[in-house]
N, C-alpha and C positions, 0 to 999 in steps of 0.2 A: 252336348247337353248336360244340364245340370243335374246333380243326385236328388233322389226321391226317396221320403222316407217309407220304409216298407214295414217296419216293425218297432214298436215301444213294449220293453219290458220293464216292469216295476217289482222290485223285491224288498219286502220287509224282513229283515234279519236282526238278530240279536247277538250281542258279545256279552260277555262277563267282565266286570269290573271289581278289583279286591280293595277292600279295607275303605267301602262307602256304603253310605245307608241314608235313610230318610235324616233330615233335620228341620230343627225348629217345629212347625206344625206338620210336617211330613210332606209337603209341597217342594221343598229344597231338598239337594244332596248335600251331604257333608263326610267329613272324616268319621269312619267308624270302626275302629280295629277289629279284624277278624269277619266282619261282614262282607256281604257280596250283592251287587245289583246286575241285573241283566237290562242293558240299553237296547232300545229299539230304534233302529235307522233305517232309513229308506235308500236303495240302490235303484238308478236309472240309466237304462241303456236304450239309444235310439239307433236303430239299423237303417242301412239305405242301400239302394240297388247298386251304389258304386262300389260297395265294400268297406266304407268307411262308416265307422260308429261313433257316437258320442257318449261318454259315461260320465256318470258323477255319484258320489256317495255322499249324502248329506249328513252332517254330525249331528245336526238338531234331532230332537226325537219329542215324544214318540212319533213313530211313523205313520200310523193310520190315519188320522185325520187329512194329513197333506197327500198320502197315497189314494184315498177316496177321491179327493178334490181332482186330483190329476187324472183318475180313471173315468171321471165323468166328462173330460174335454179332449182327452188325447186323442180319441177318434178322428179329431179336426185335422191333424197333423199328418195322417195317413195319407201318402201321394203328393204331399207338398214338397216343395223345396225345403231343406233346412237351413240353408242359408238367408232365407229370407226373415232373419230373426225379428225386425222391427215390426213387420206385418204381424206375424205370429205373437209377439208380445202384446200388442193392442187387441187383437182378437180376442186371447184369453184373458186379459184385464176385464173386457166386457163380459164375456162367458161367466166369469167368477164375481161379478158385481154385487152378487148378494152374499158372499162368503168374504173371507179375511184375504182371500187371493195368495195364501202361503203356498198353493200349487205351482204357482208361476216360476217360481224361484230355482227349483232343482231341472225342471225342463229346459228353462232357457240357459242353464249353466251347461248342461248337456250338449245343447245346440252350439254353444260357443267352445266346448273341448271338440265338436264336430267340426267346426270351422277351423280350427288350429290345426287339426290333424288333415284335413282338405289341403290348406294351405302350406303344409310343412313348419308352423309357425308357433311359437308359444301365444297364448292369448293377450299377455301384455303388450306384444309387439303389434298385435291386430288393433288393440286400444290406442297404441302409441305410448312407448315407453318413457318414463320420466325418470326411474332410478331401478335399480336391481336389487338392493338390500334396504331393507326398512327396520327403522328403531322398534322395538317391542318393549310392552310393558308386562311385569308379572302380575297378573290379575287371580287373586285368590279364591279359592273355594269360600262358602259361608262359614262364619265362626261355628265351632264345635264344642261341646262340654264331653270330649273324650280325649284329653291329653294332646290334641294338636294345637290348632289356632283357637285356645279355649282361654284367652285373657288379653288384655290390650299388651302386656310385657311379650307374650307369644307372638303377635303379629309384628311388635317392634323387633322382635329377635329374628323372624322369617323375612322382613324387609331388609336388614342388615346382611342376611344371606344371600338374597336376590342382588343387592348390591355388590357384593363379593364375587358373585356369578359374570357379573357384568352389565345388569340392567340398569338402565337409568331412569327407571319409573316403575311405580308401584301403585295397584289398586286395590282397596279394601272392599269385601265383603262382608259385613258384620252378621250379628245374630238375627235370628227370625222367629216368628211364633211367640209361645210361652218364654222362650229365653230371651227375648229382646228387652232389654233394659237402657233407657236413654242414658242415665248415668254412665254405664259401662260403653256406651258408643261413643259419647263424648271423651272419655278417659283413652279409648282407643285411637281417636284423632290425634290426641296430644301425645301419647305414648310414641307413635310412629313419626309424628312431625318432630318431636325431640330428639329422637333417635337418628333419623336419616334426611330429615327435611332439608337440611343445607346442601344434601348431594343428589338427591333424587325428586323427580316431579311426582306428585301424589294426587291420586284420586280416590273419592269415595263412592261405592255404589250400594246404597242400602235396599234395592231393588223393590222399591215401593213398600218397605216394611214398616216405616214409621206411621203410627196410627193418625197423628193429627198435624196439622200445619204448625203447631207450637212445637212439636217435637221435631219437625223438619227445620225449624227457624233456629232453634238452640243448636242441633248439630251443625247447621250450616255456619252458624257463627264461630263455632269451635274451628270448623275448615278455615274460616277467614284468618283467624290468629295463627293457623299453622301454613298459611300461604298455598293452600291446595289449588291443583290447576283446574279441578272440576268437580262438581258435587252433580251427581247423576240419579235420577228416578228416585227423589228421597221418599214421597209418601202415597197414602192410599187411594190417589185419585186414579192410580194404576198407570201414571204418566200420560195421561190424557188431556189434562186440564190446561189450556192456555192462558186462561184469566188467572188460575191458582200460580202457575209458576211465574207469571209476568209479576203478579204481587210478591212472592217470594223473592225473586230477583232484586226488587226493589229495596229489600232490607238487607240484602248482602253483598259483598264484595266478589265472593268465589264464584266463577261463572258456572252457569247450570248446563248441564248436557242431557237433552231430551231427545225423544221421538224413537227408540228402540221399540217401544209398544203400540206405536201408530204404524199404520202400513201403507207404503206407496207415495209417489211423488207428491200429490197435492197436499194430503195432510202434513207432509214435512215441510214444503214450503209455507202453508199456512203459519205453523209454528214459527219458523223464521221471521216472515214479514210482518207477524204480530209480536216479535219480539218476547216469545215464551220461551226462548231458549237461546243459548249462547254458542254452542257447537250443536252441530247435526248428527245424529247417529243414523248410520245405515247398515244394511246386513244383505248380502246377495241371497240367503235363503229366505228371510223374511220379506224382502221389498222389491221382489220381480226380478231376481237373479242379477246377473251382470249388468244387463241392460239398465235394469231399474236403478241399481246402484250408481250406475255412471251418471244418470239423469239427475239424481240427487245430489252427487258431487258437483255436478255443474250447476245446479240452482244455488249451492252454499258458495262456490266460488263467484258467480255473479252477484250474490248479495255480501260479498267480502268476508264469509265465513269459513271456517274448517268444518270439514266431516269426518268423524272419527268411526272405523269400520268395526262392527261388532264381531267377536269371536274368532276363534282362529279357523284355518282351513285354506287350502290352495286357492279357491275361488278368491277368496278376500285376500291373499297375497298377490294375485294378478290384477285385481281392482287397485290396491295400494300402489303397486308399481306403476300405474298409470294416472294417477292422481297427484296432483301437486299440493293441494289443499289439506293435506292429512298429517298427523303428527307420527302416529304409534299403530303397531300392530298390537292387538289384544292376545297375549299368552294366557289363554283361560281354559282350563283351571288349575292352578298350580298349588301346591301344599307341602310342607316339609316331610310329610309322611307317607305320601301315597302318591301315584301316578295321575294324569291327566285323563279323564274319562272321554274326553273327545278324542283323544288319540284312538283312533280306530286300528285293529289288527289286520287291516286289509290293503295298508300302503307297503310299499317297496322301501325305498330309503327315506321318505318323507316321513318328518316327525314334528309334533308340536308337544315334545315333553319338554320340561323347564330348562333343560341344556341343550335347547336347539338353537341357542344363540352363539353368535362368535363372540369374540373378546372385547368387542365394541358395544356390545348389546344389541345387535343387528339379526335379523333372518333373512335368509337368500330367498329368491323368488324362483319356482321352477322353470328350468329352461328348455324342457322337451317341448313336443308339439303339443297344442291344446293346453290342457291343465298340467301336461306334463308327469302324471300320475299313471302308474300301473297298477291297477286294482286286482286284488287276489280273487277273483271270481269263483274259483274253488269253495274258499272259504265261505264266501257270501250264501253259494248254494247249498253248503253244507248247514248252514244255521239259519236257513229261511224258515220263517213262519208264515208268509203268504206270497204267492207271485201271481200277479196278474199280466197277462199278455196281450197287446192290442195290436191287430194286423191285418 
C-alpha cells in the first residue's frame, strides 16, 4: 500500500544575524557593523502513516505570507498519497490562483524530500543526475555606506578576494533608495570590470532599483563595455514588463536575465517566447517547488536558452544537479565583513558561507536521501514564533 499523509506541521521561527541592518530605503539588507536582525523563515514537515516524513526549511522570508497560503490549502493533502506530486502540484496551483502561489514551493520540496527518503535516493537521482558539482558565483549584498562594500573600489577589491578564493564568477548588487547614484553605479561596473573582467564572468543585479529606462540603459551600456555575462532586473517596472525589456535589449549587447519577479511556468514561458529575456530565472521556493523549477528548465531547454537558479540552498543544488542548461549556483549573499544571512543555524554539515566552494569554485550536491539535510528541529522549536498543525 502507498503511504498516506497524516499530518502537516508549519513552523515560523527566527534566528539572529549579526552585522546586518536595513540599507537604502529600508527594504533591503546590507552590512551594518554592530547591528543585528532577526530573520523569519518557515519550516515544513509532512508526516505519513508509513513513518517517512518530508522536511524543508525555506531560506526565503518573511515566513508569514507563505505560511498563510499553505495553511489555506494544506487540508487537501491529508489522506493523500505523497508520491502523487504532479497531481498535487496542479491542484495547489489552481487552488492558489488568486494569489502569487508562493505557498506551493515549500510543500512541493518537502514532498520531494519525502520521496527521496521513501526510495532511499537523493532528489537529483530521482530527477536524473547530470552532475554532482556545480560552478558557483559570488553574489554580493547590496552596497552600503558603512565601511564594507561602500565604493566602486571596495567592490573591485572584494571581487579580487573572491577570485583568490576560487570563484570564477562575481555578481554585484549596488546601492538602493536615497543612496542610489547612477554615476557611482557606472563607476562600480567599470572598477570591477577593469580589475577582474579578464578572469571572471561578471553580472549586475540592480534588483529593480533604477528609477528610469534611461538609467537602466546607461548602466547597461557600461556592462557592454566591460563584457558582462548578464544584466538582471534593472529598473522600476519591477521585472514585469516584457515590452520594456524587449526594447532595452534592442539597445544593449549584454544579455538580460529576467523572470525572478514573475511566478510560475506560463509567465516564464511568455517572457522567453516574446524575446523579453535572454536567460530565464527560476527558484524552487518562488516557482512552485522542484516540480515547477524543472518545468521552467524544460521550457528554457526547448527554446535553446539557459535557466539560472536563484539563491542558495539544498533544493537549488538538487535542481542544478539535474539541469544541463544552467551555468552557475548563486552563492548569495556574500560580503567581506559579515556572514551569509541565508545560511541558517539548522543545518548539520551543509553550508552556504563564502568558503563553501572547492578549489575549482564548485559546490557539492548533498548525497543523502531526499534533500540530504538533517535539520535541527530542537533549534526550530526553541525559536518558533507560530506553529500550525493540520492533521
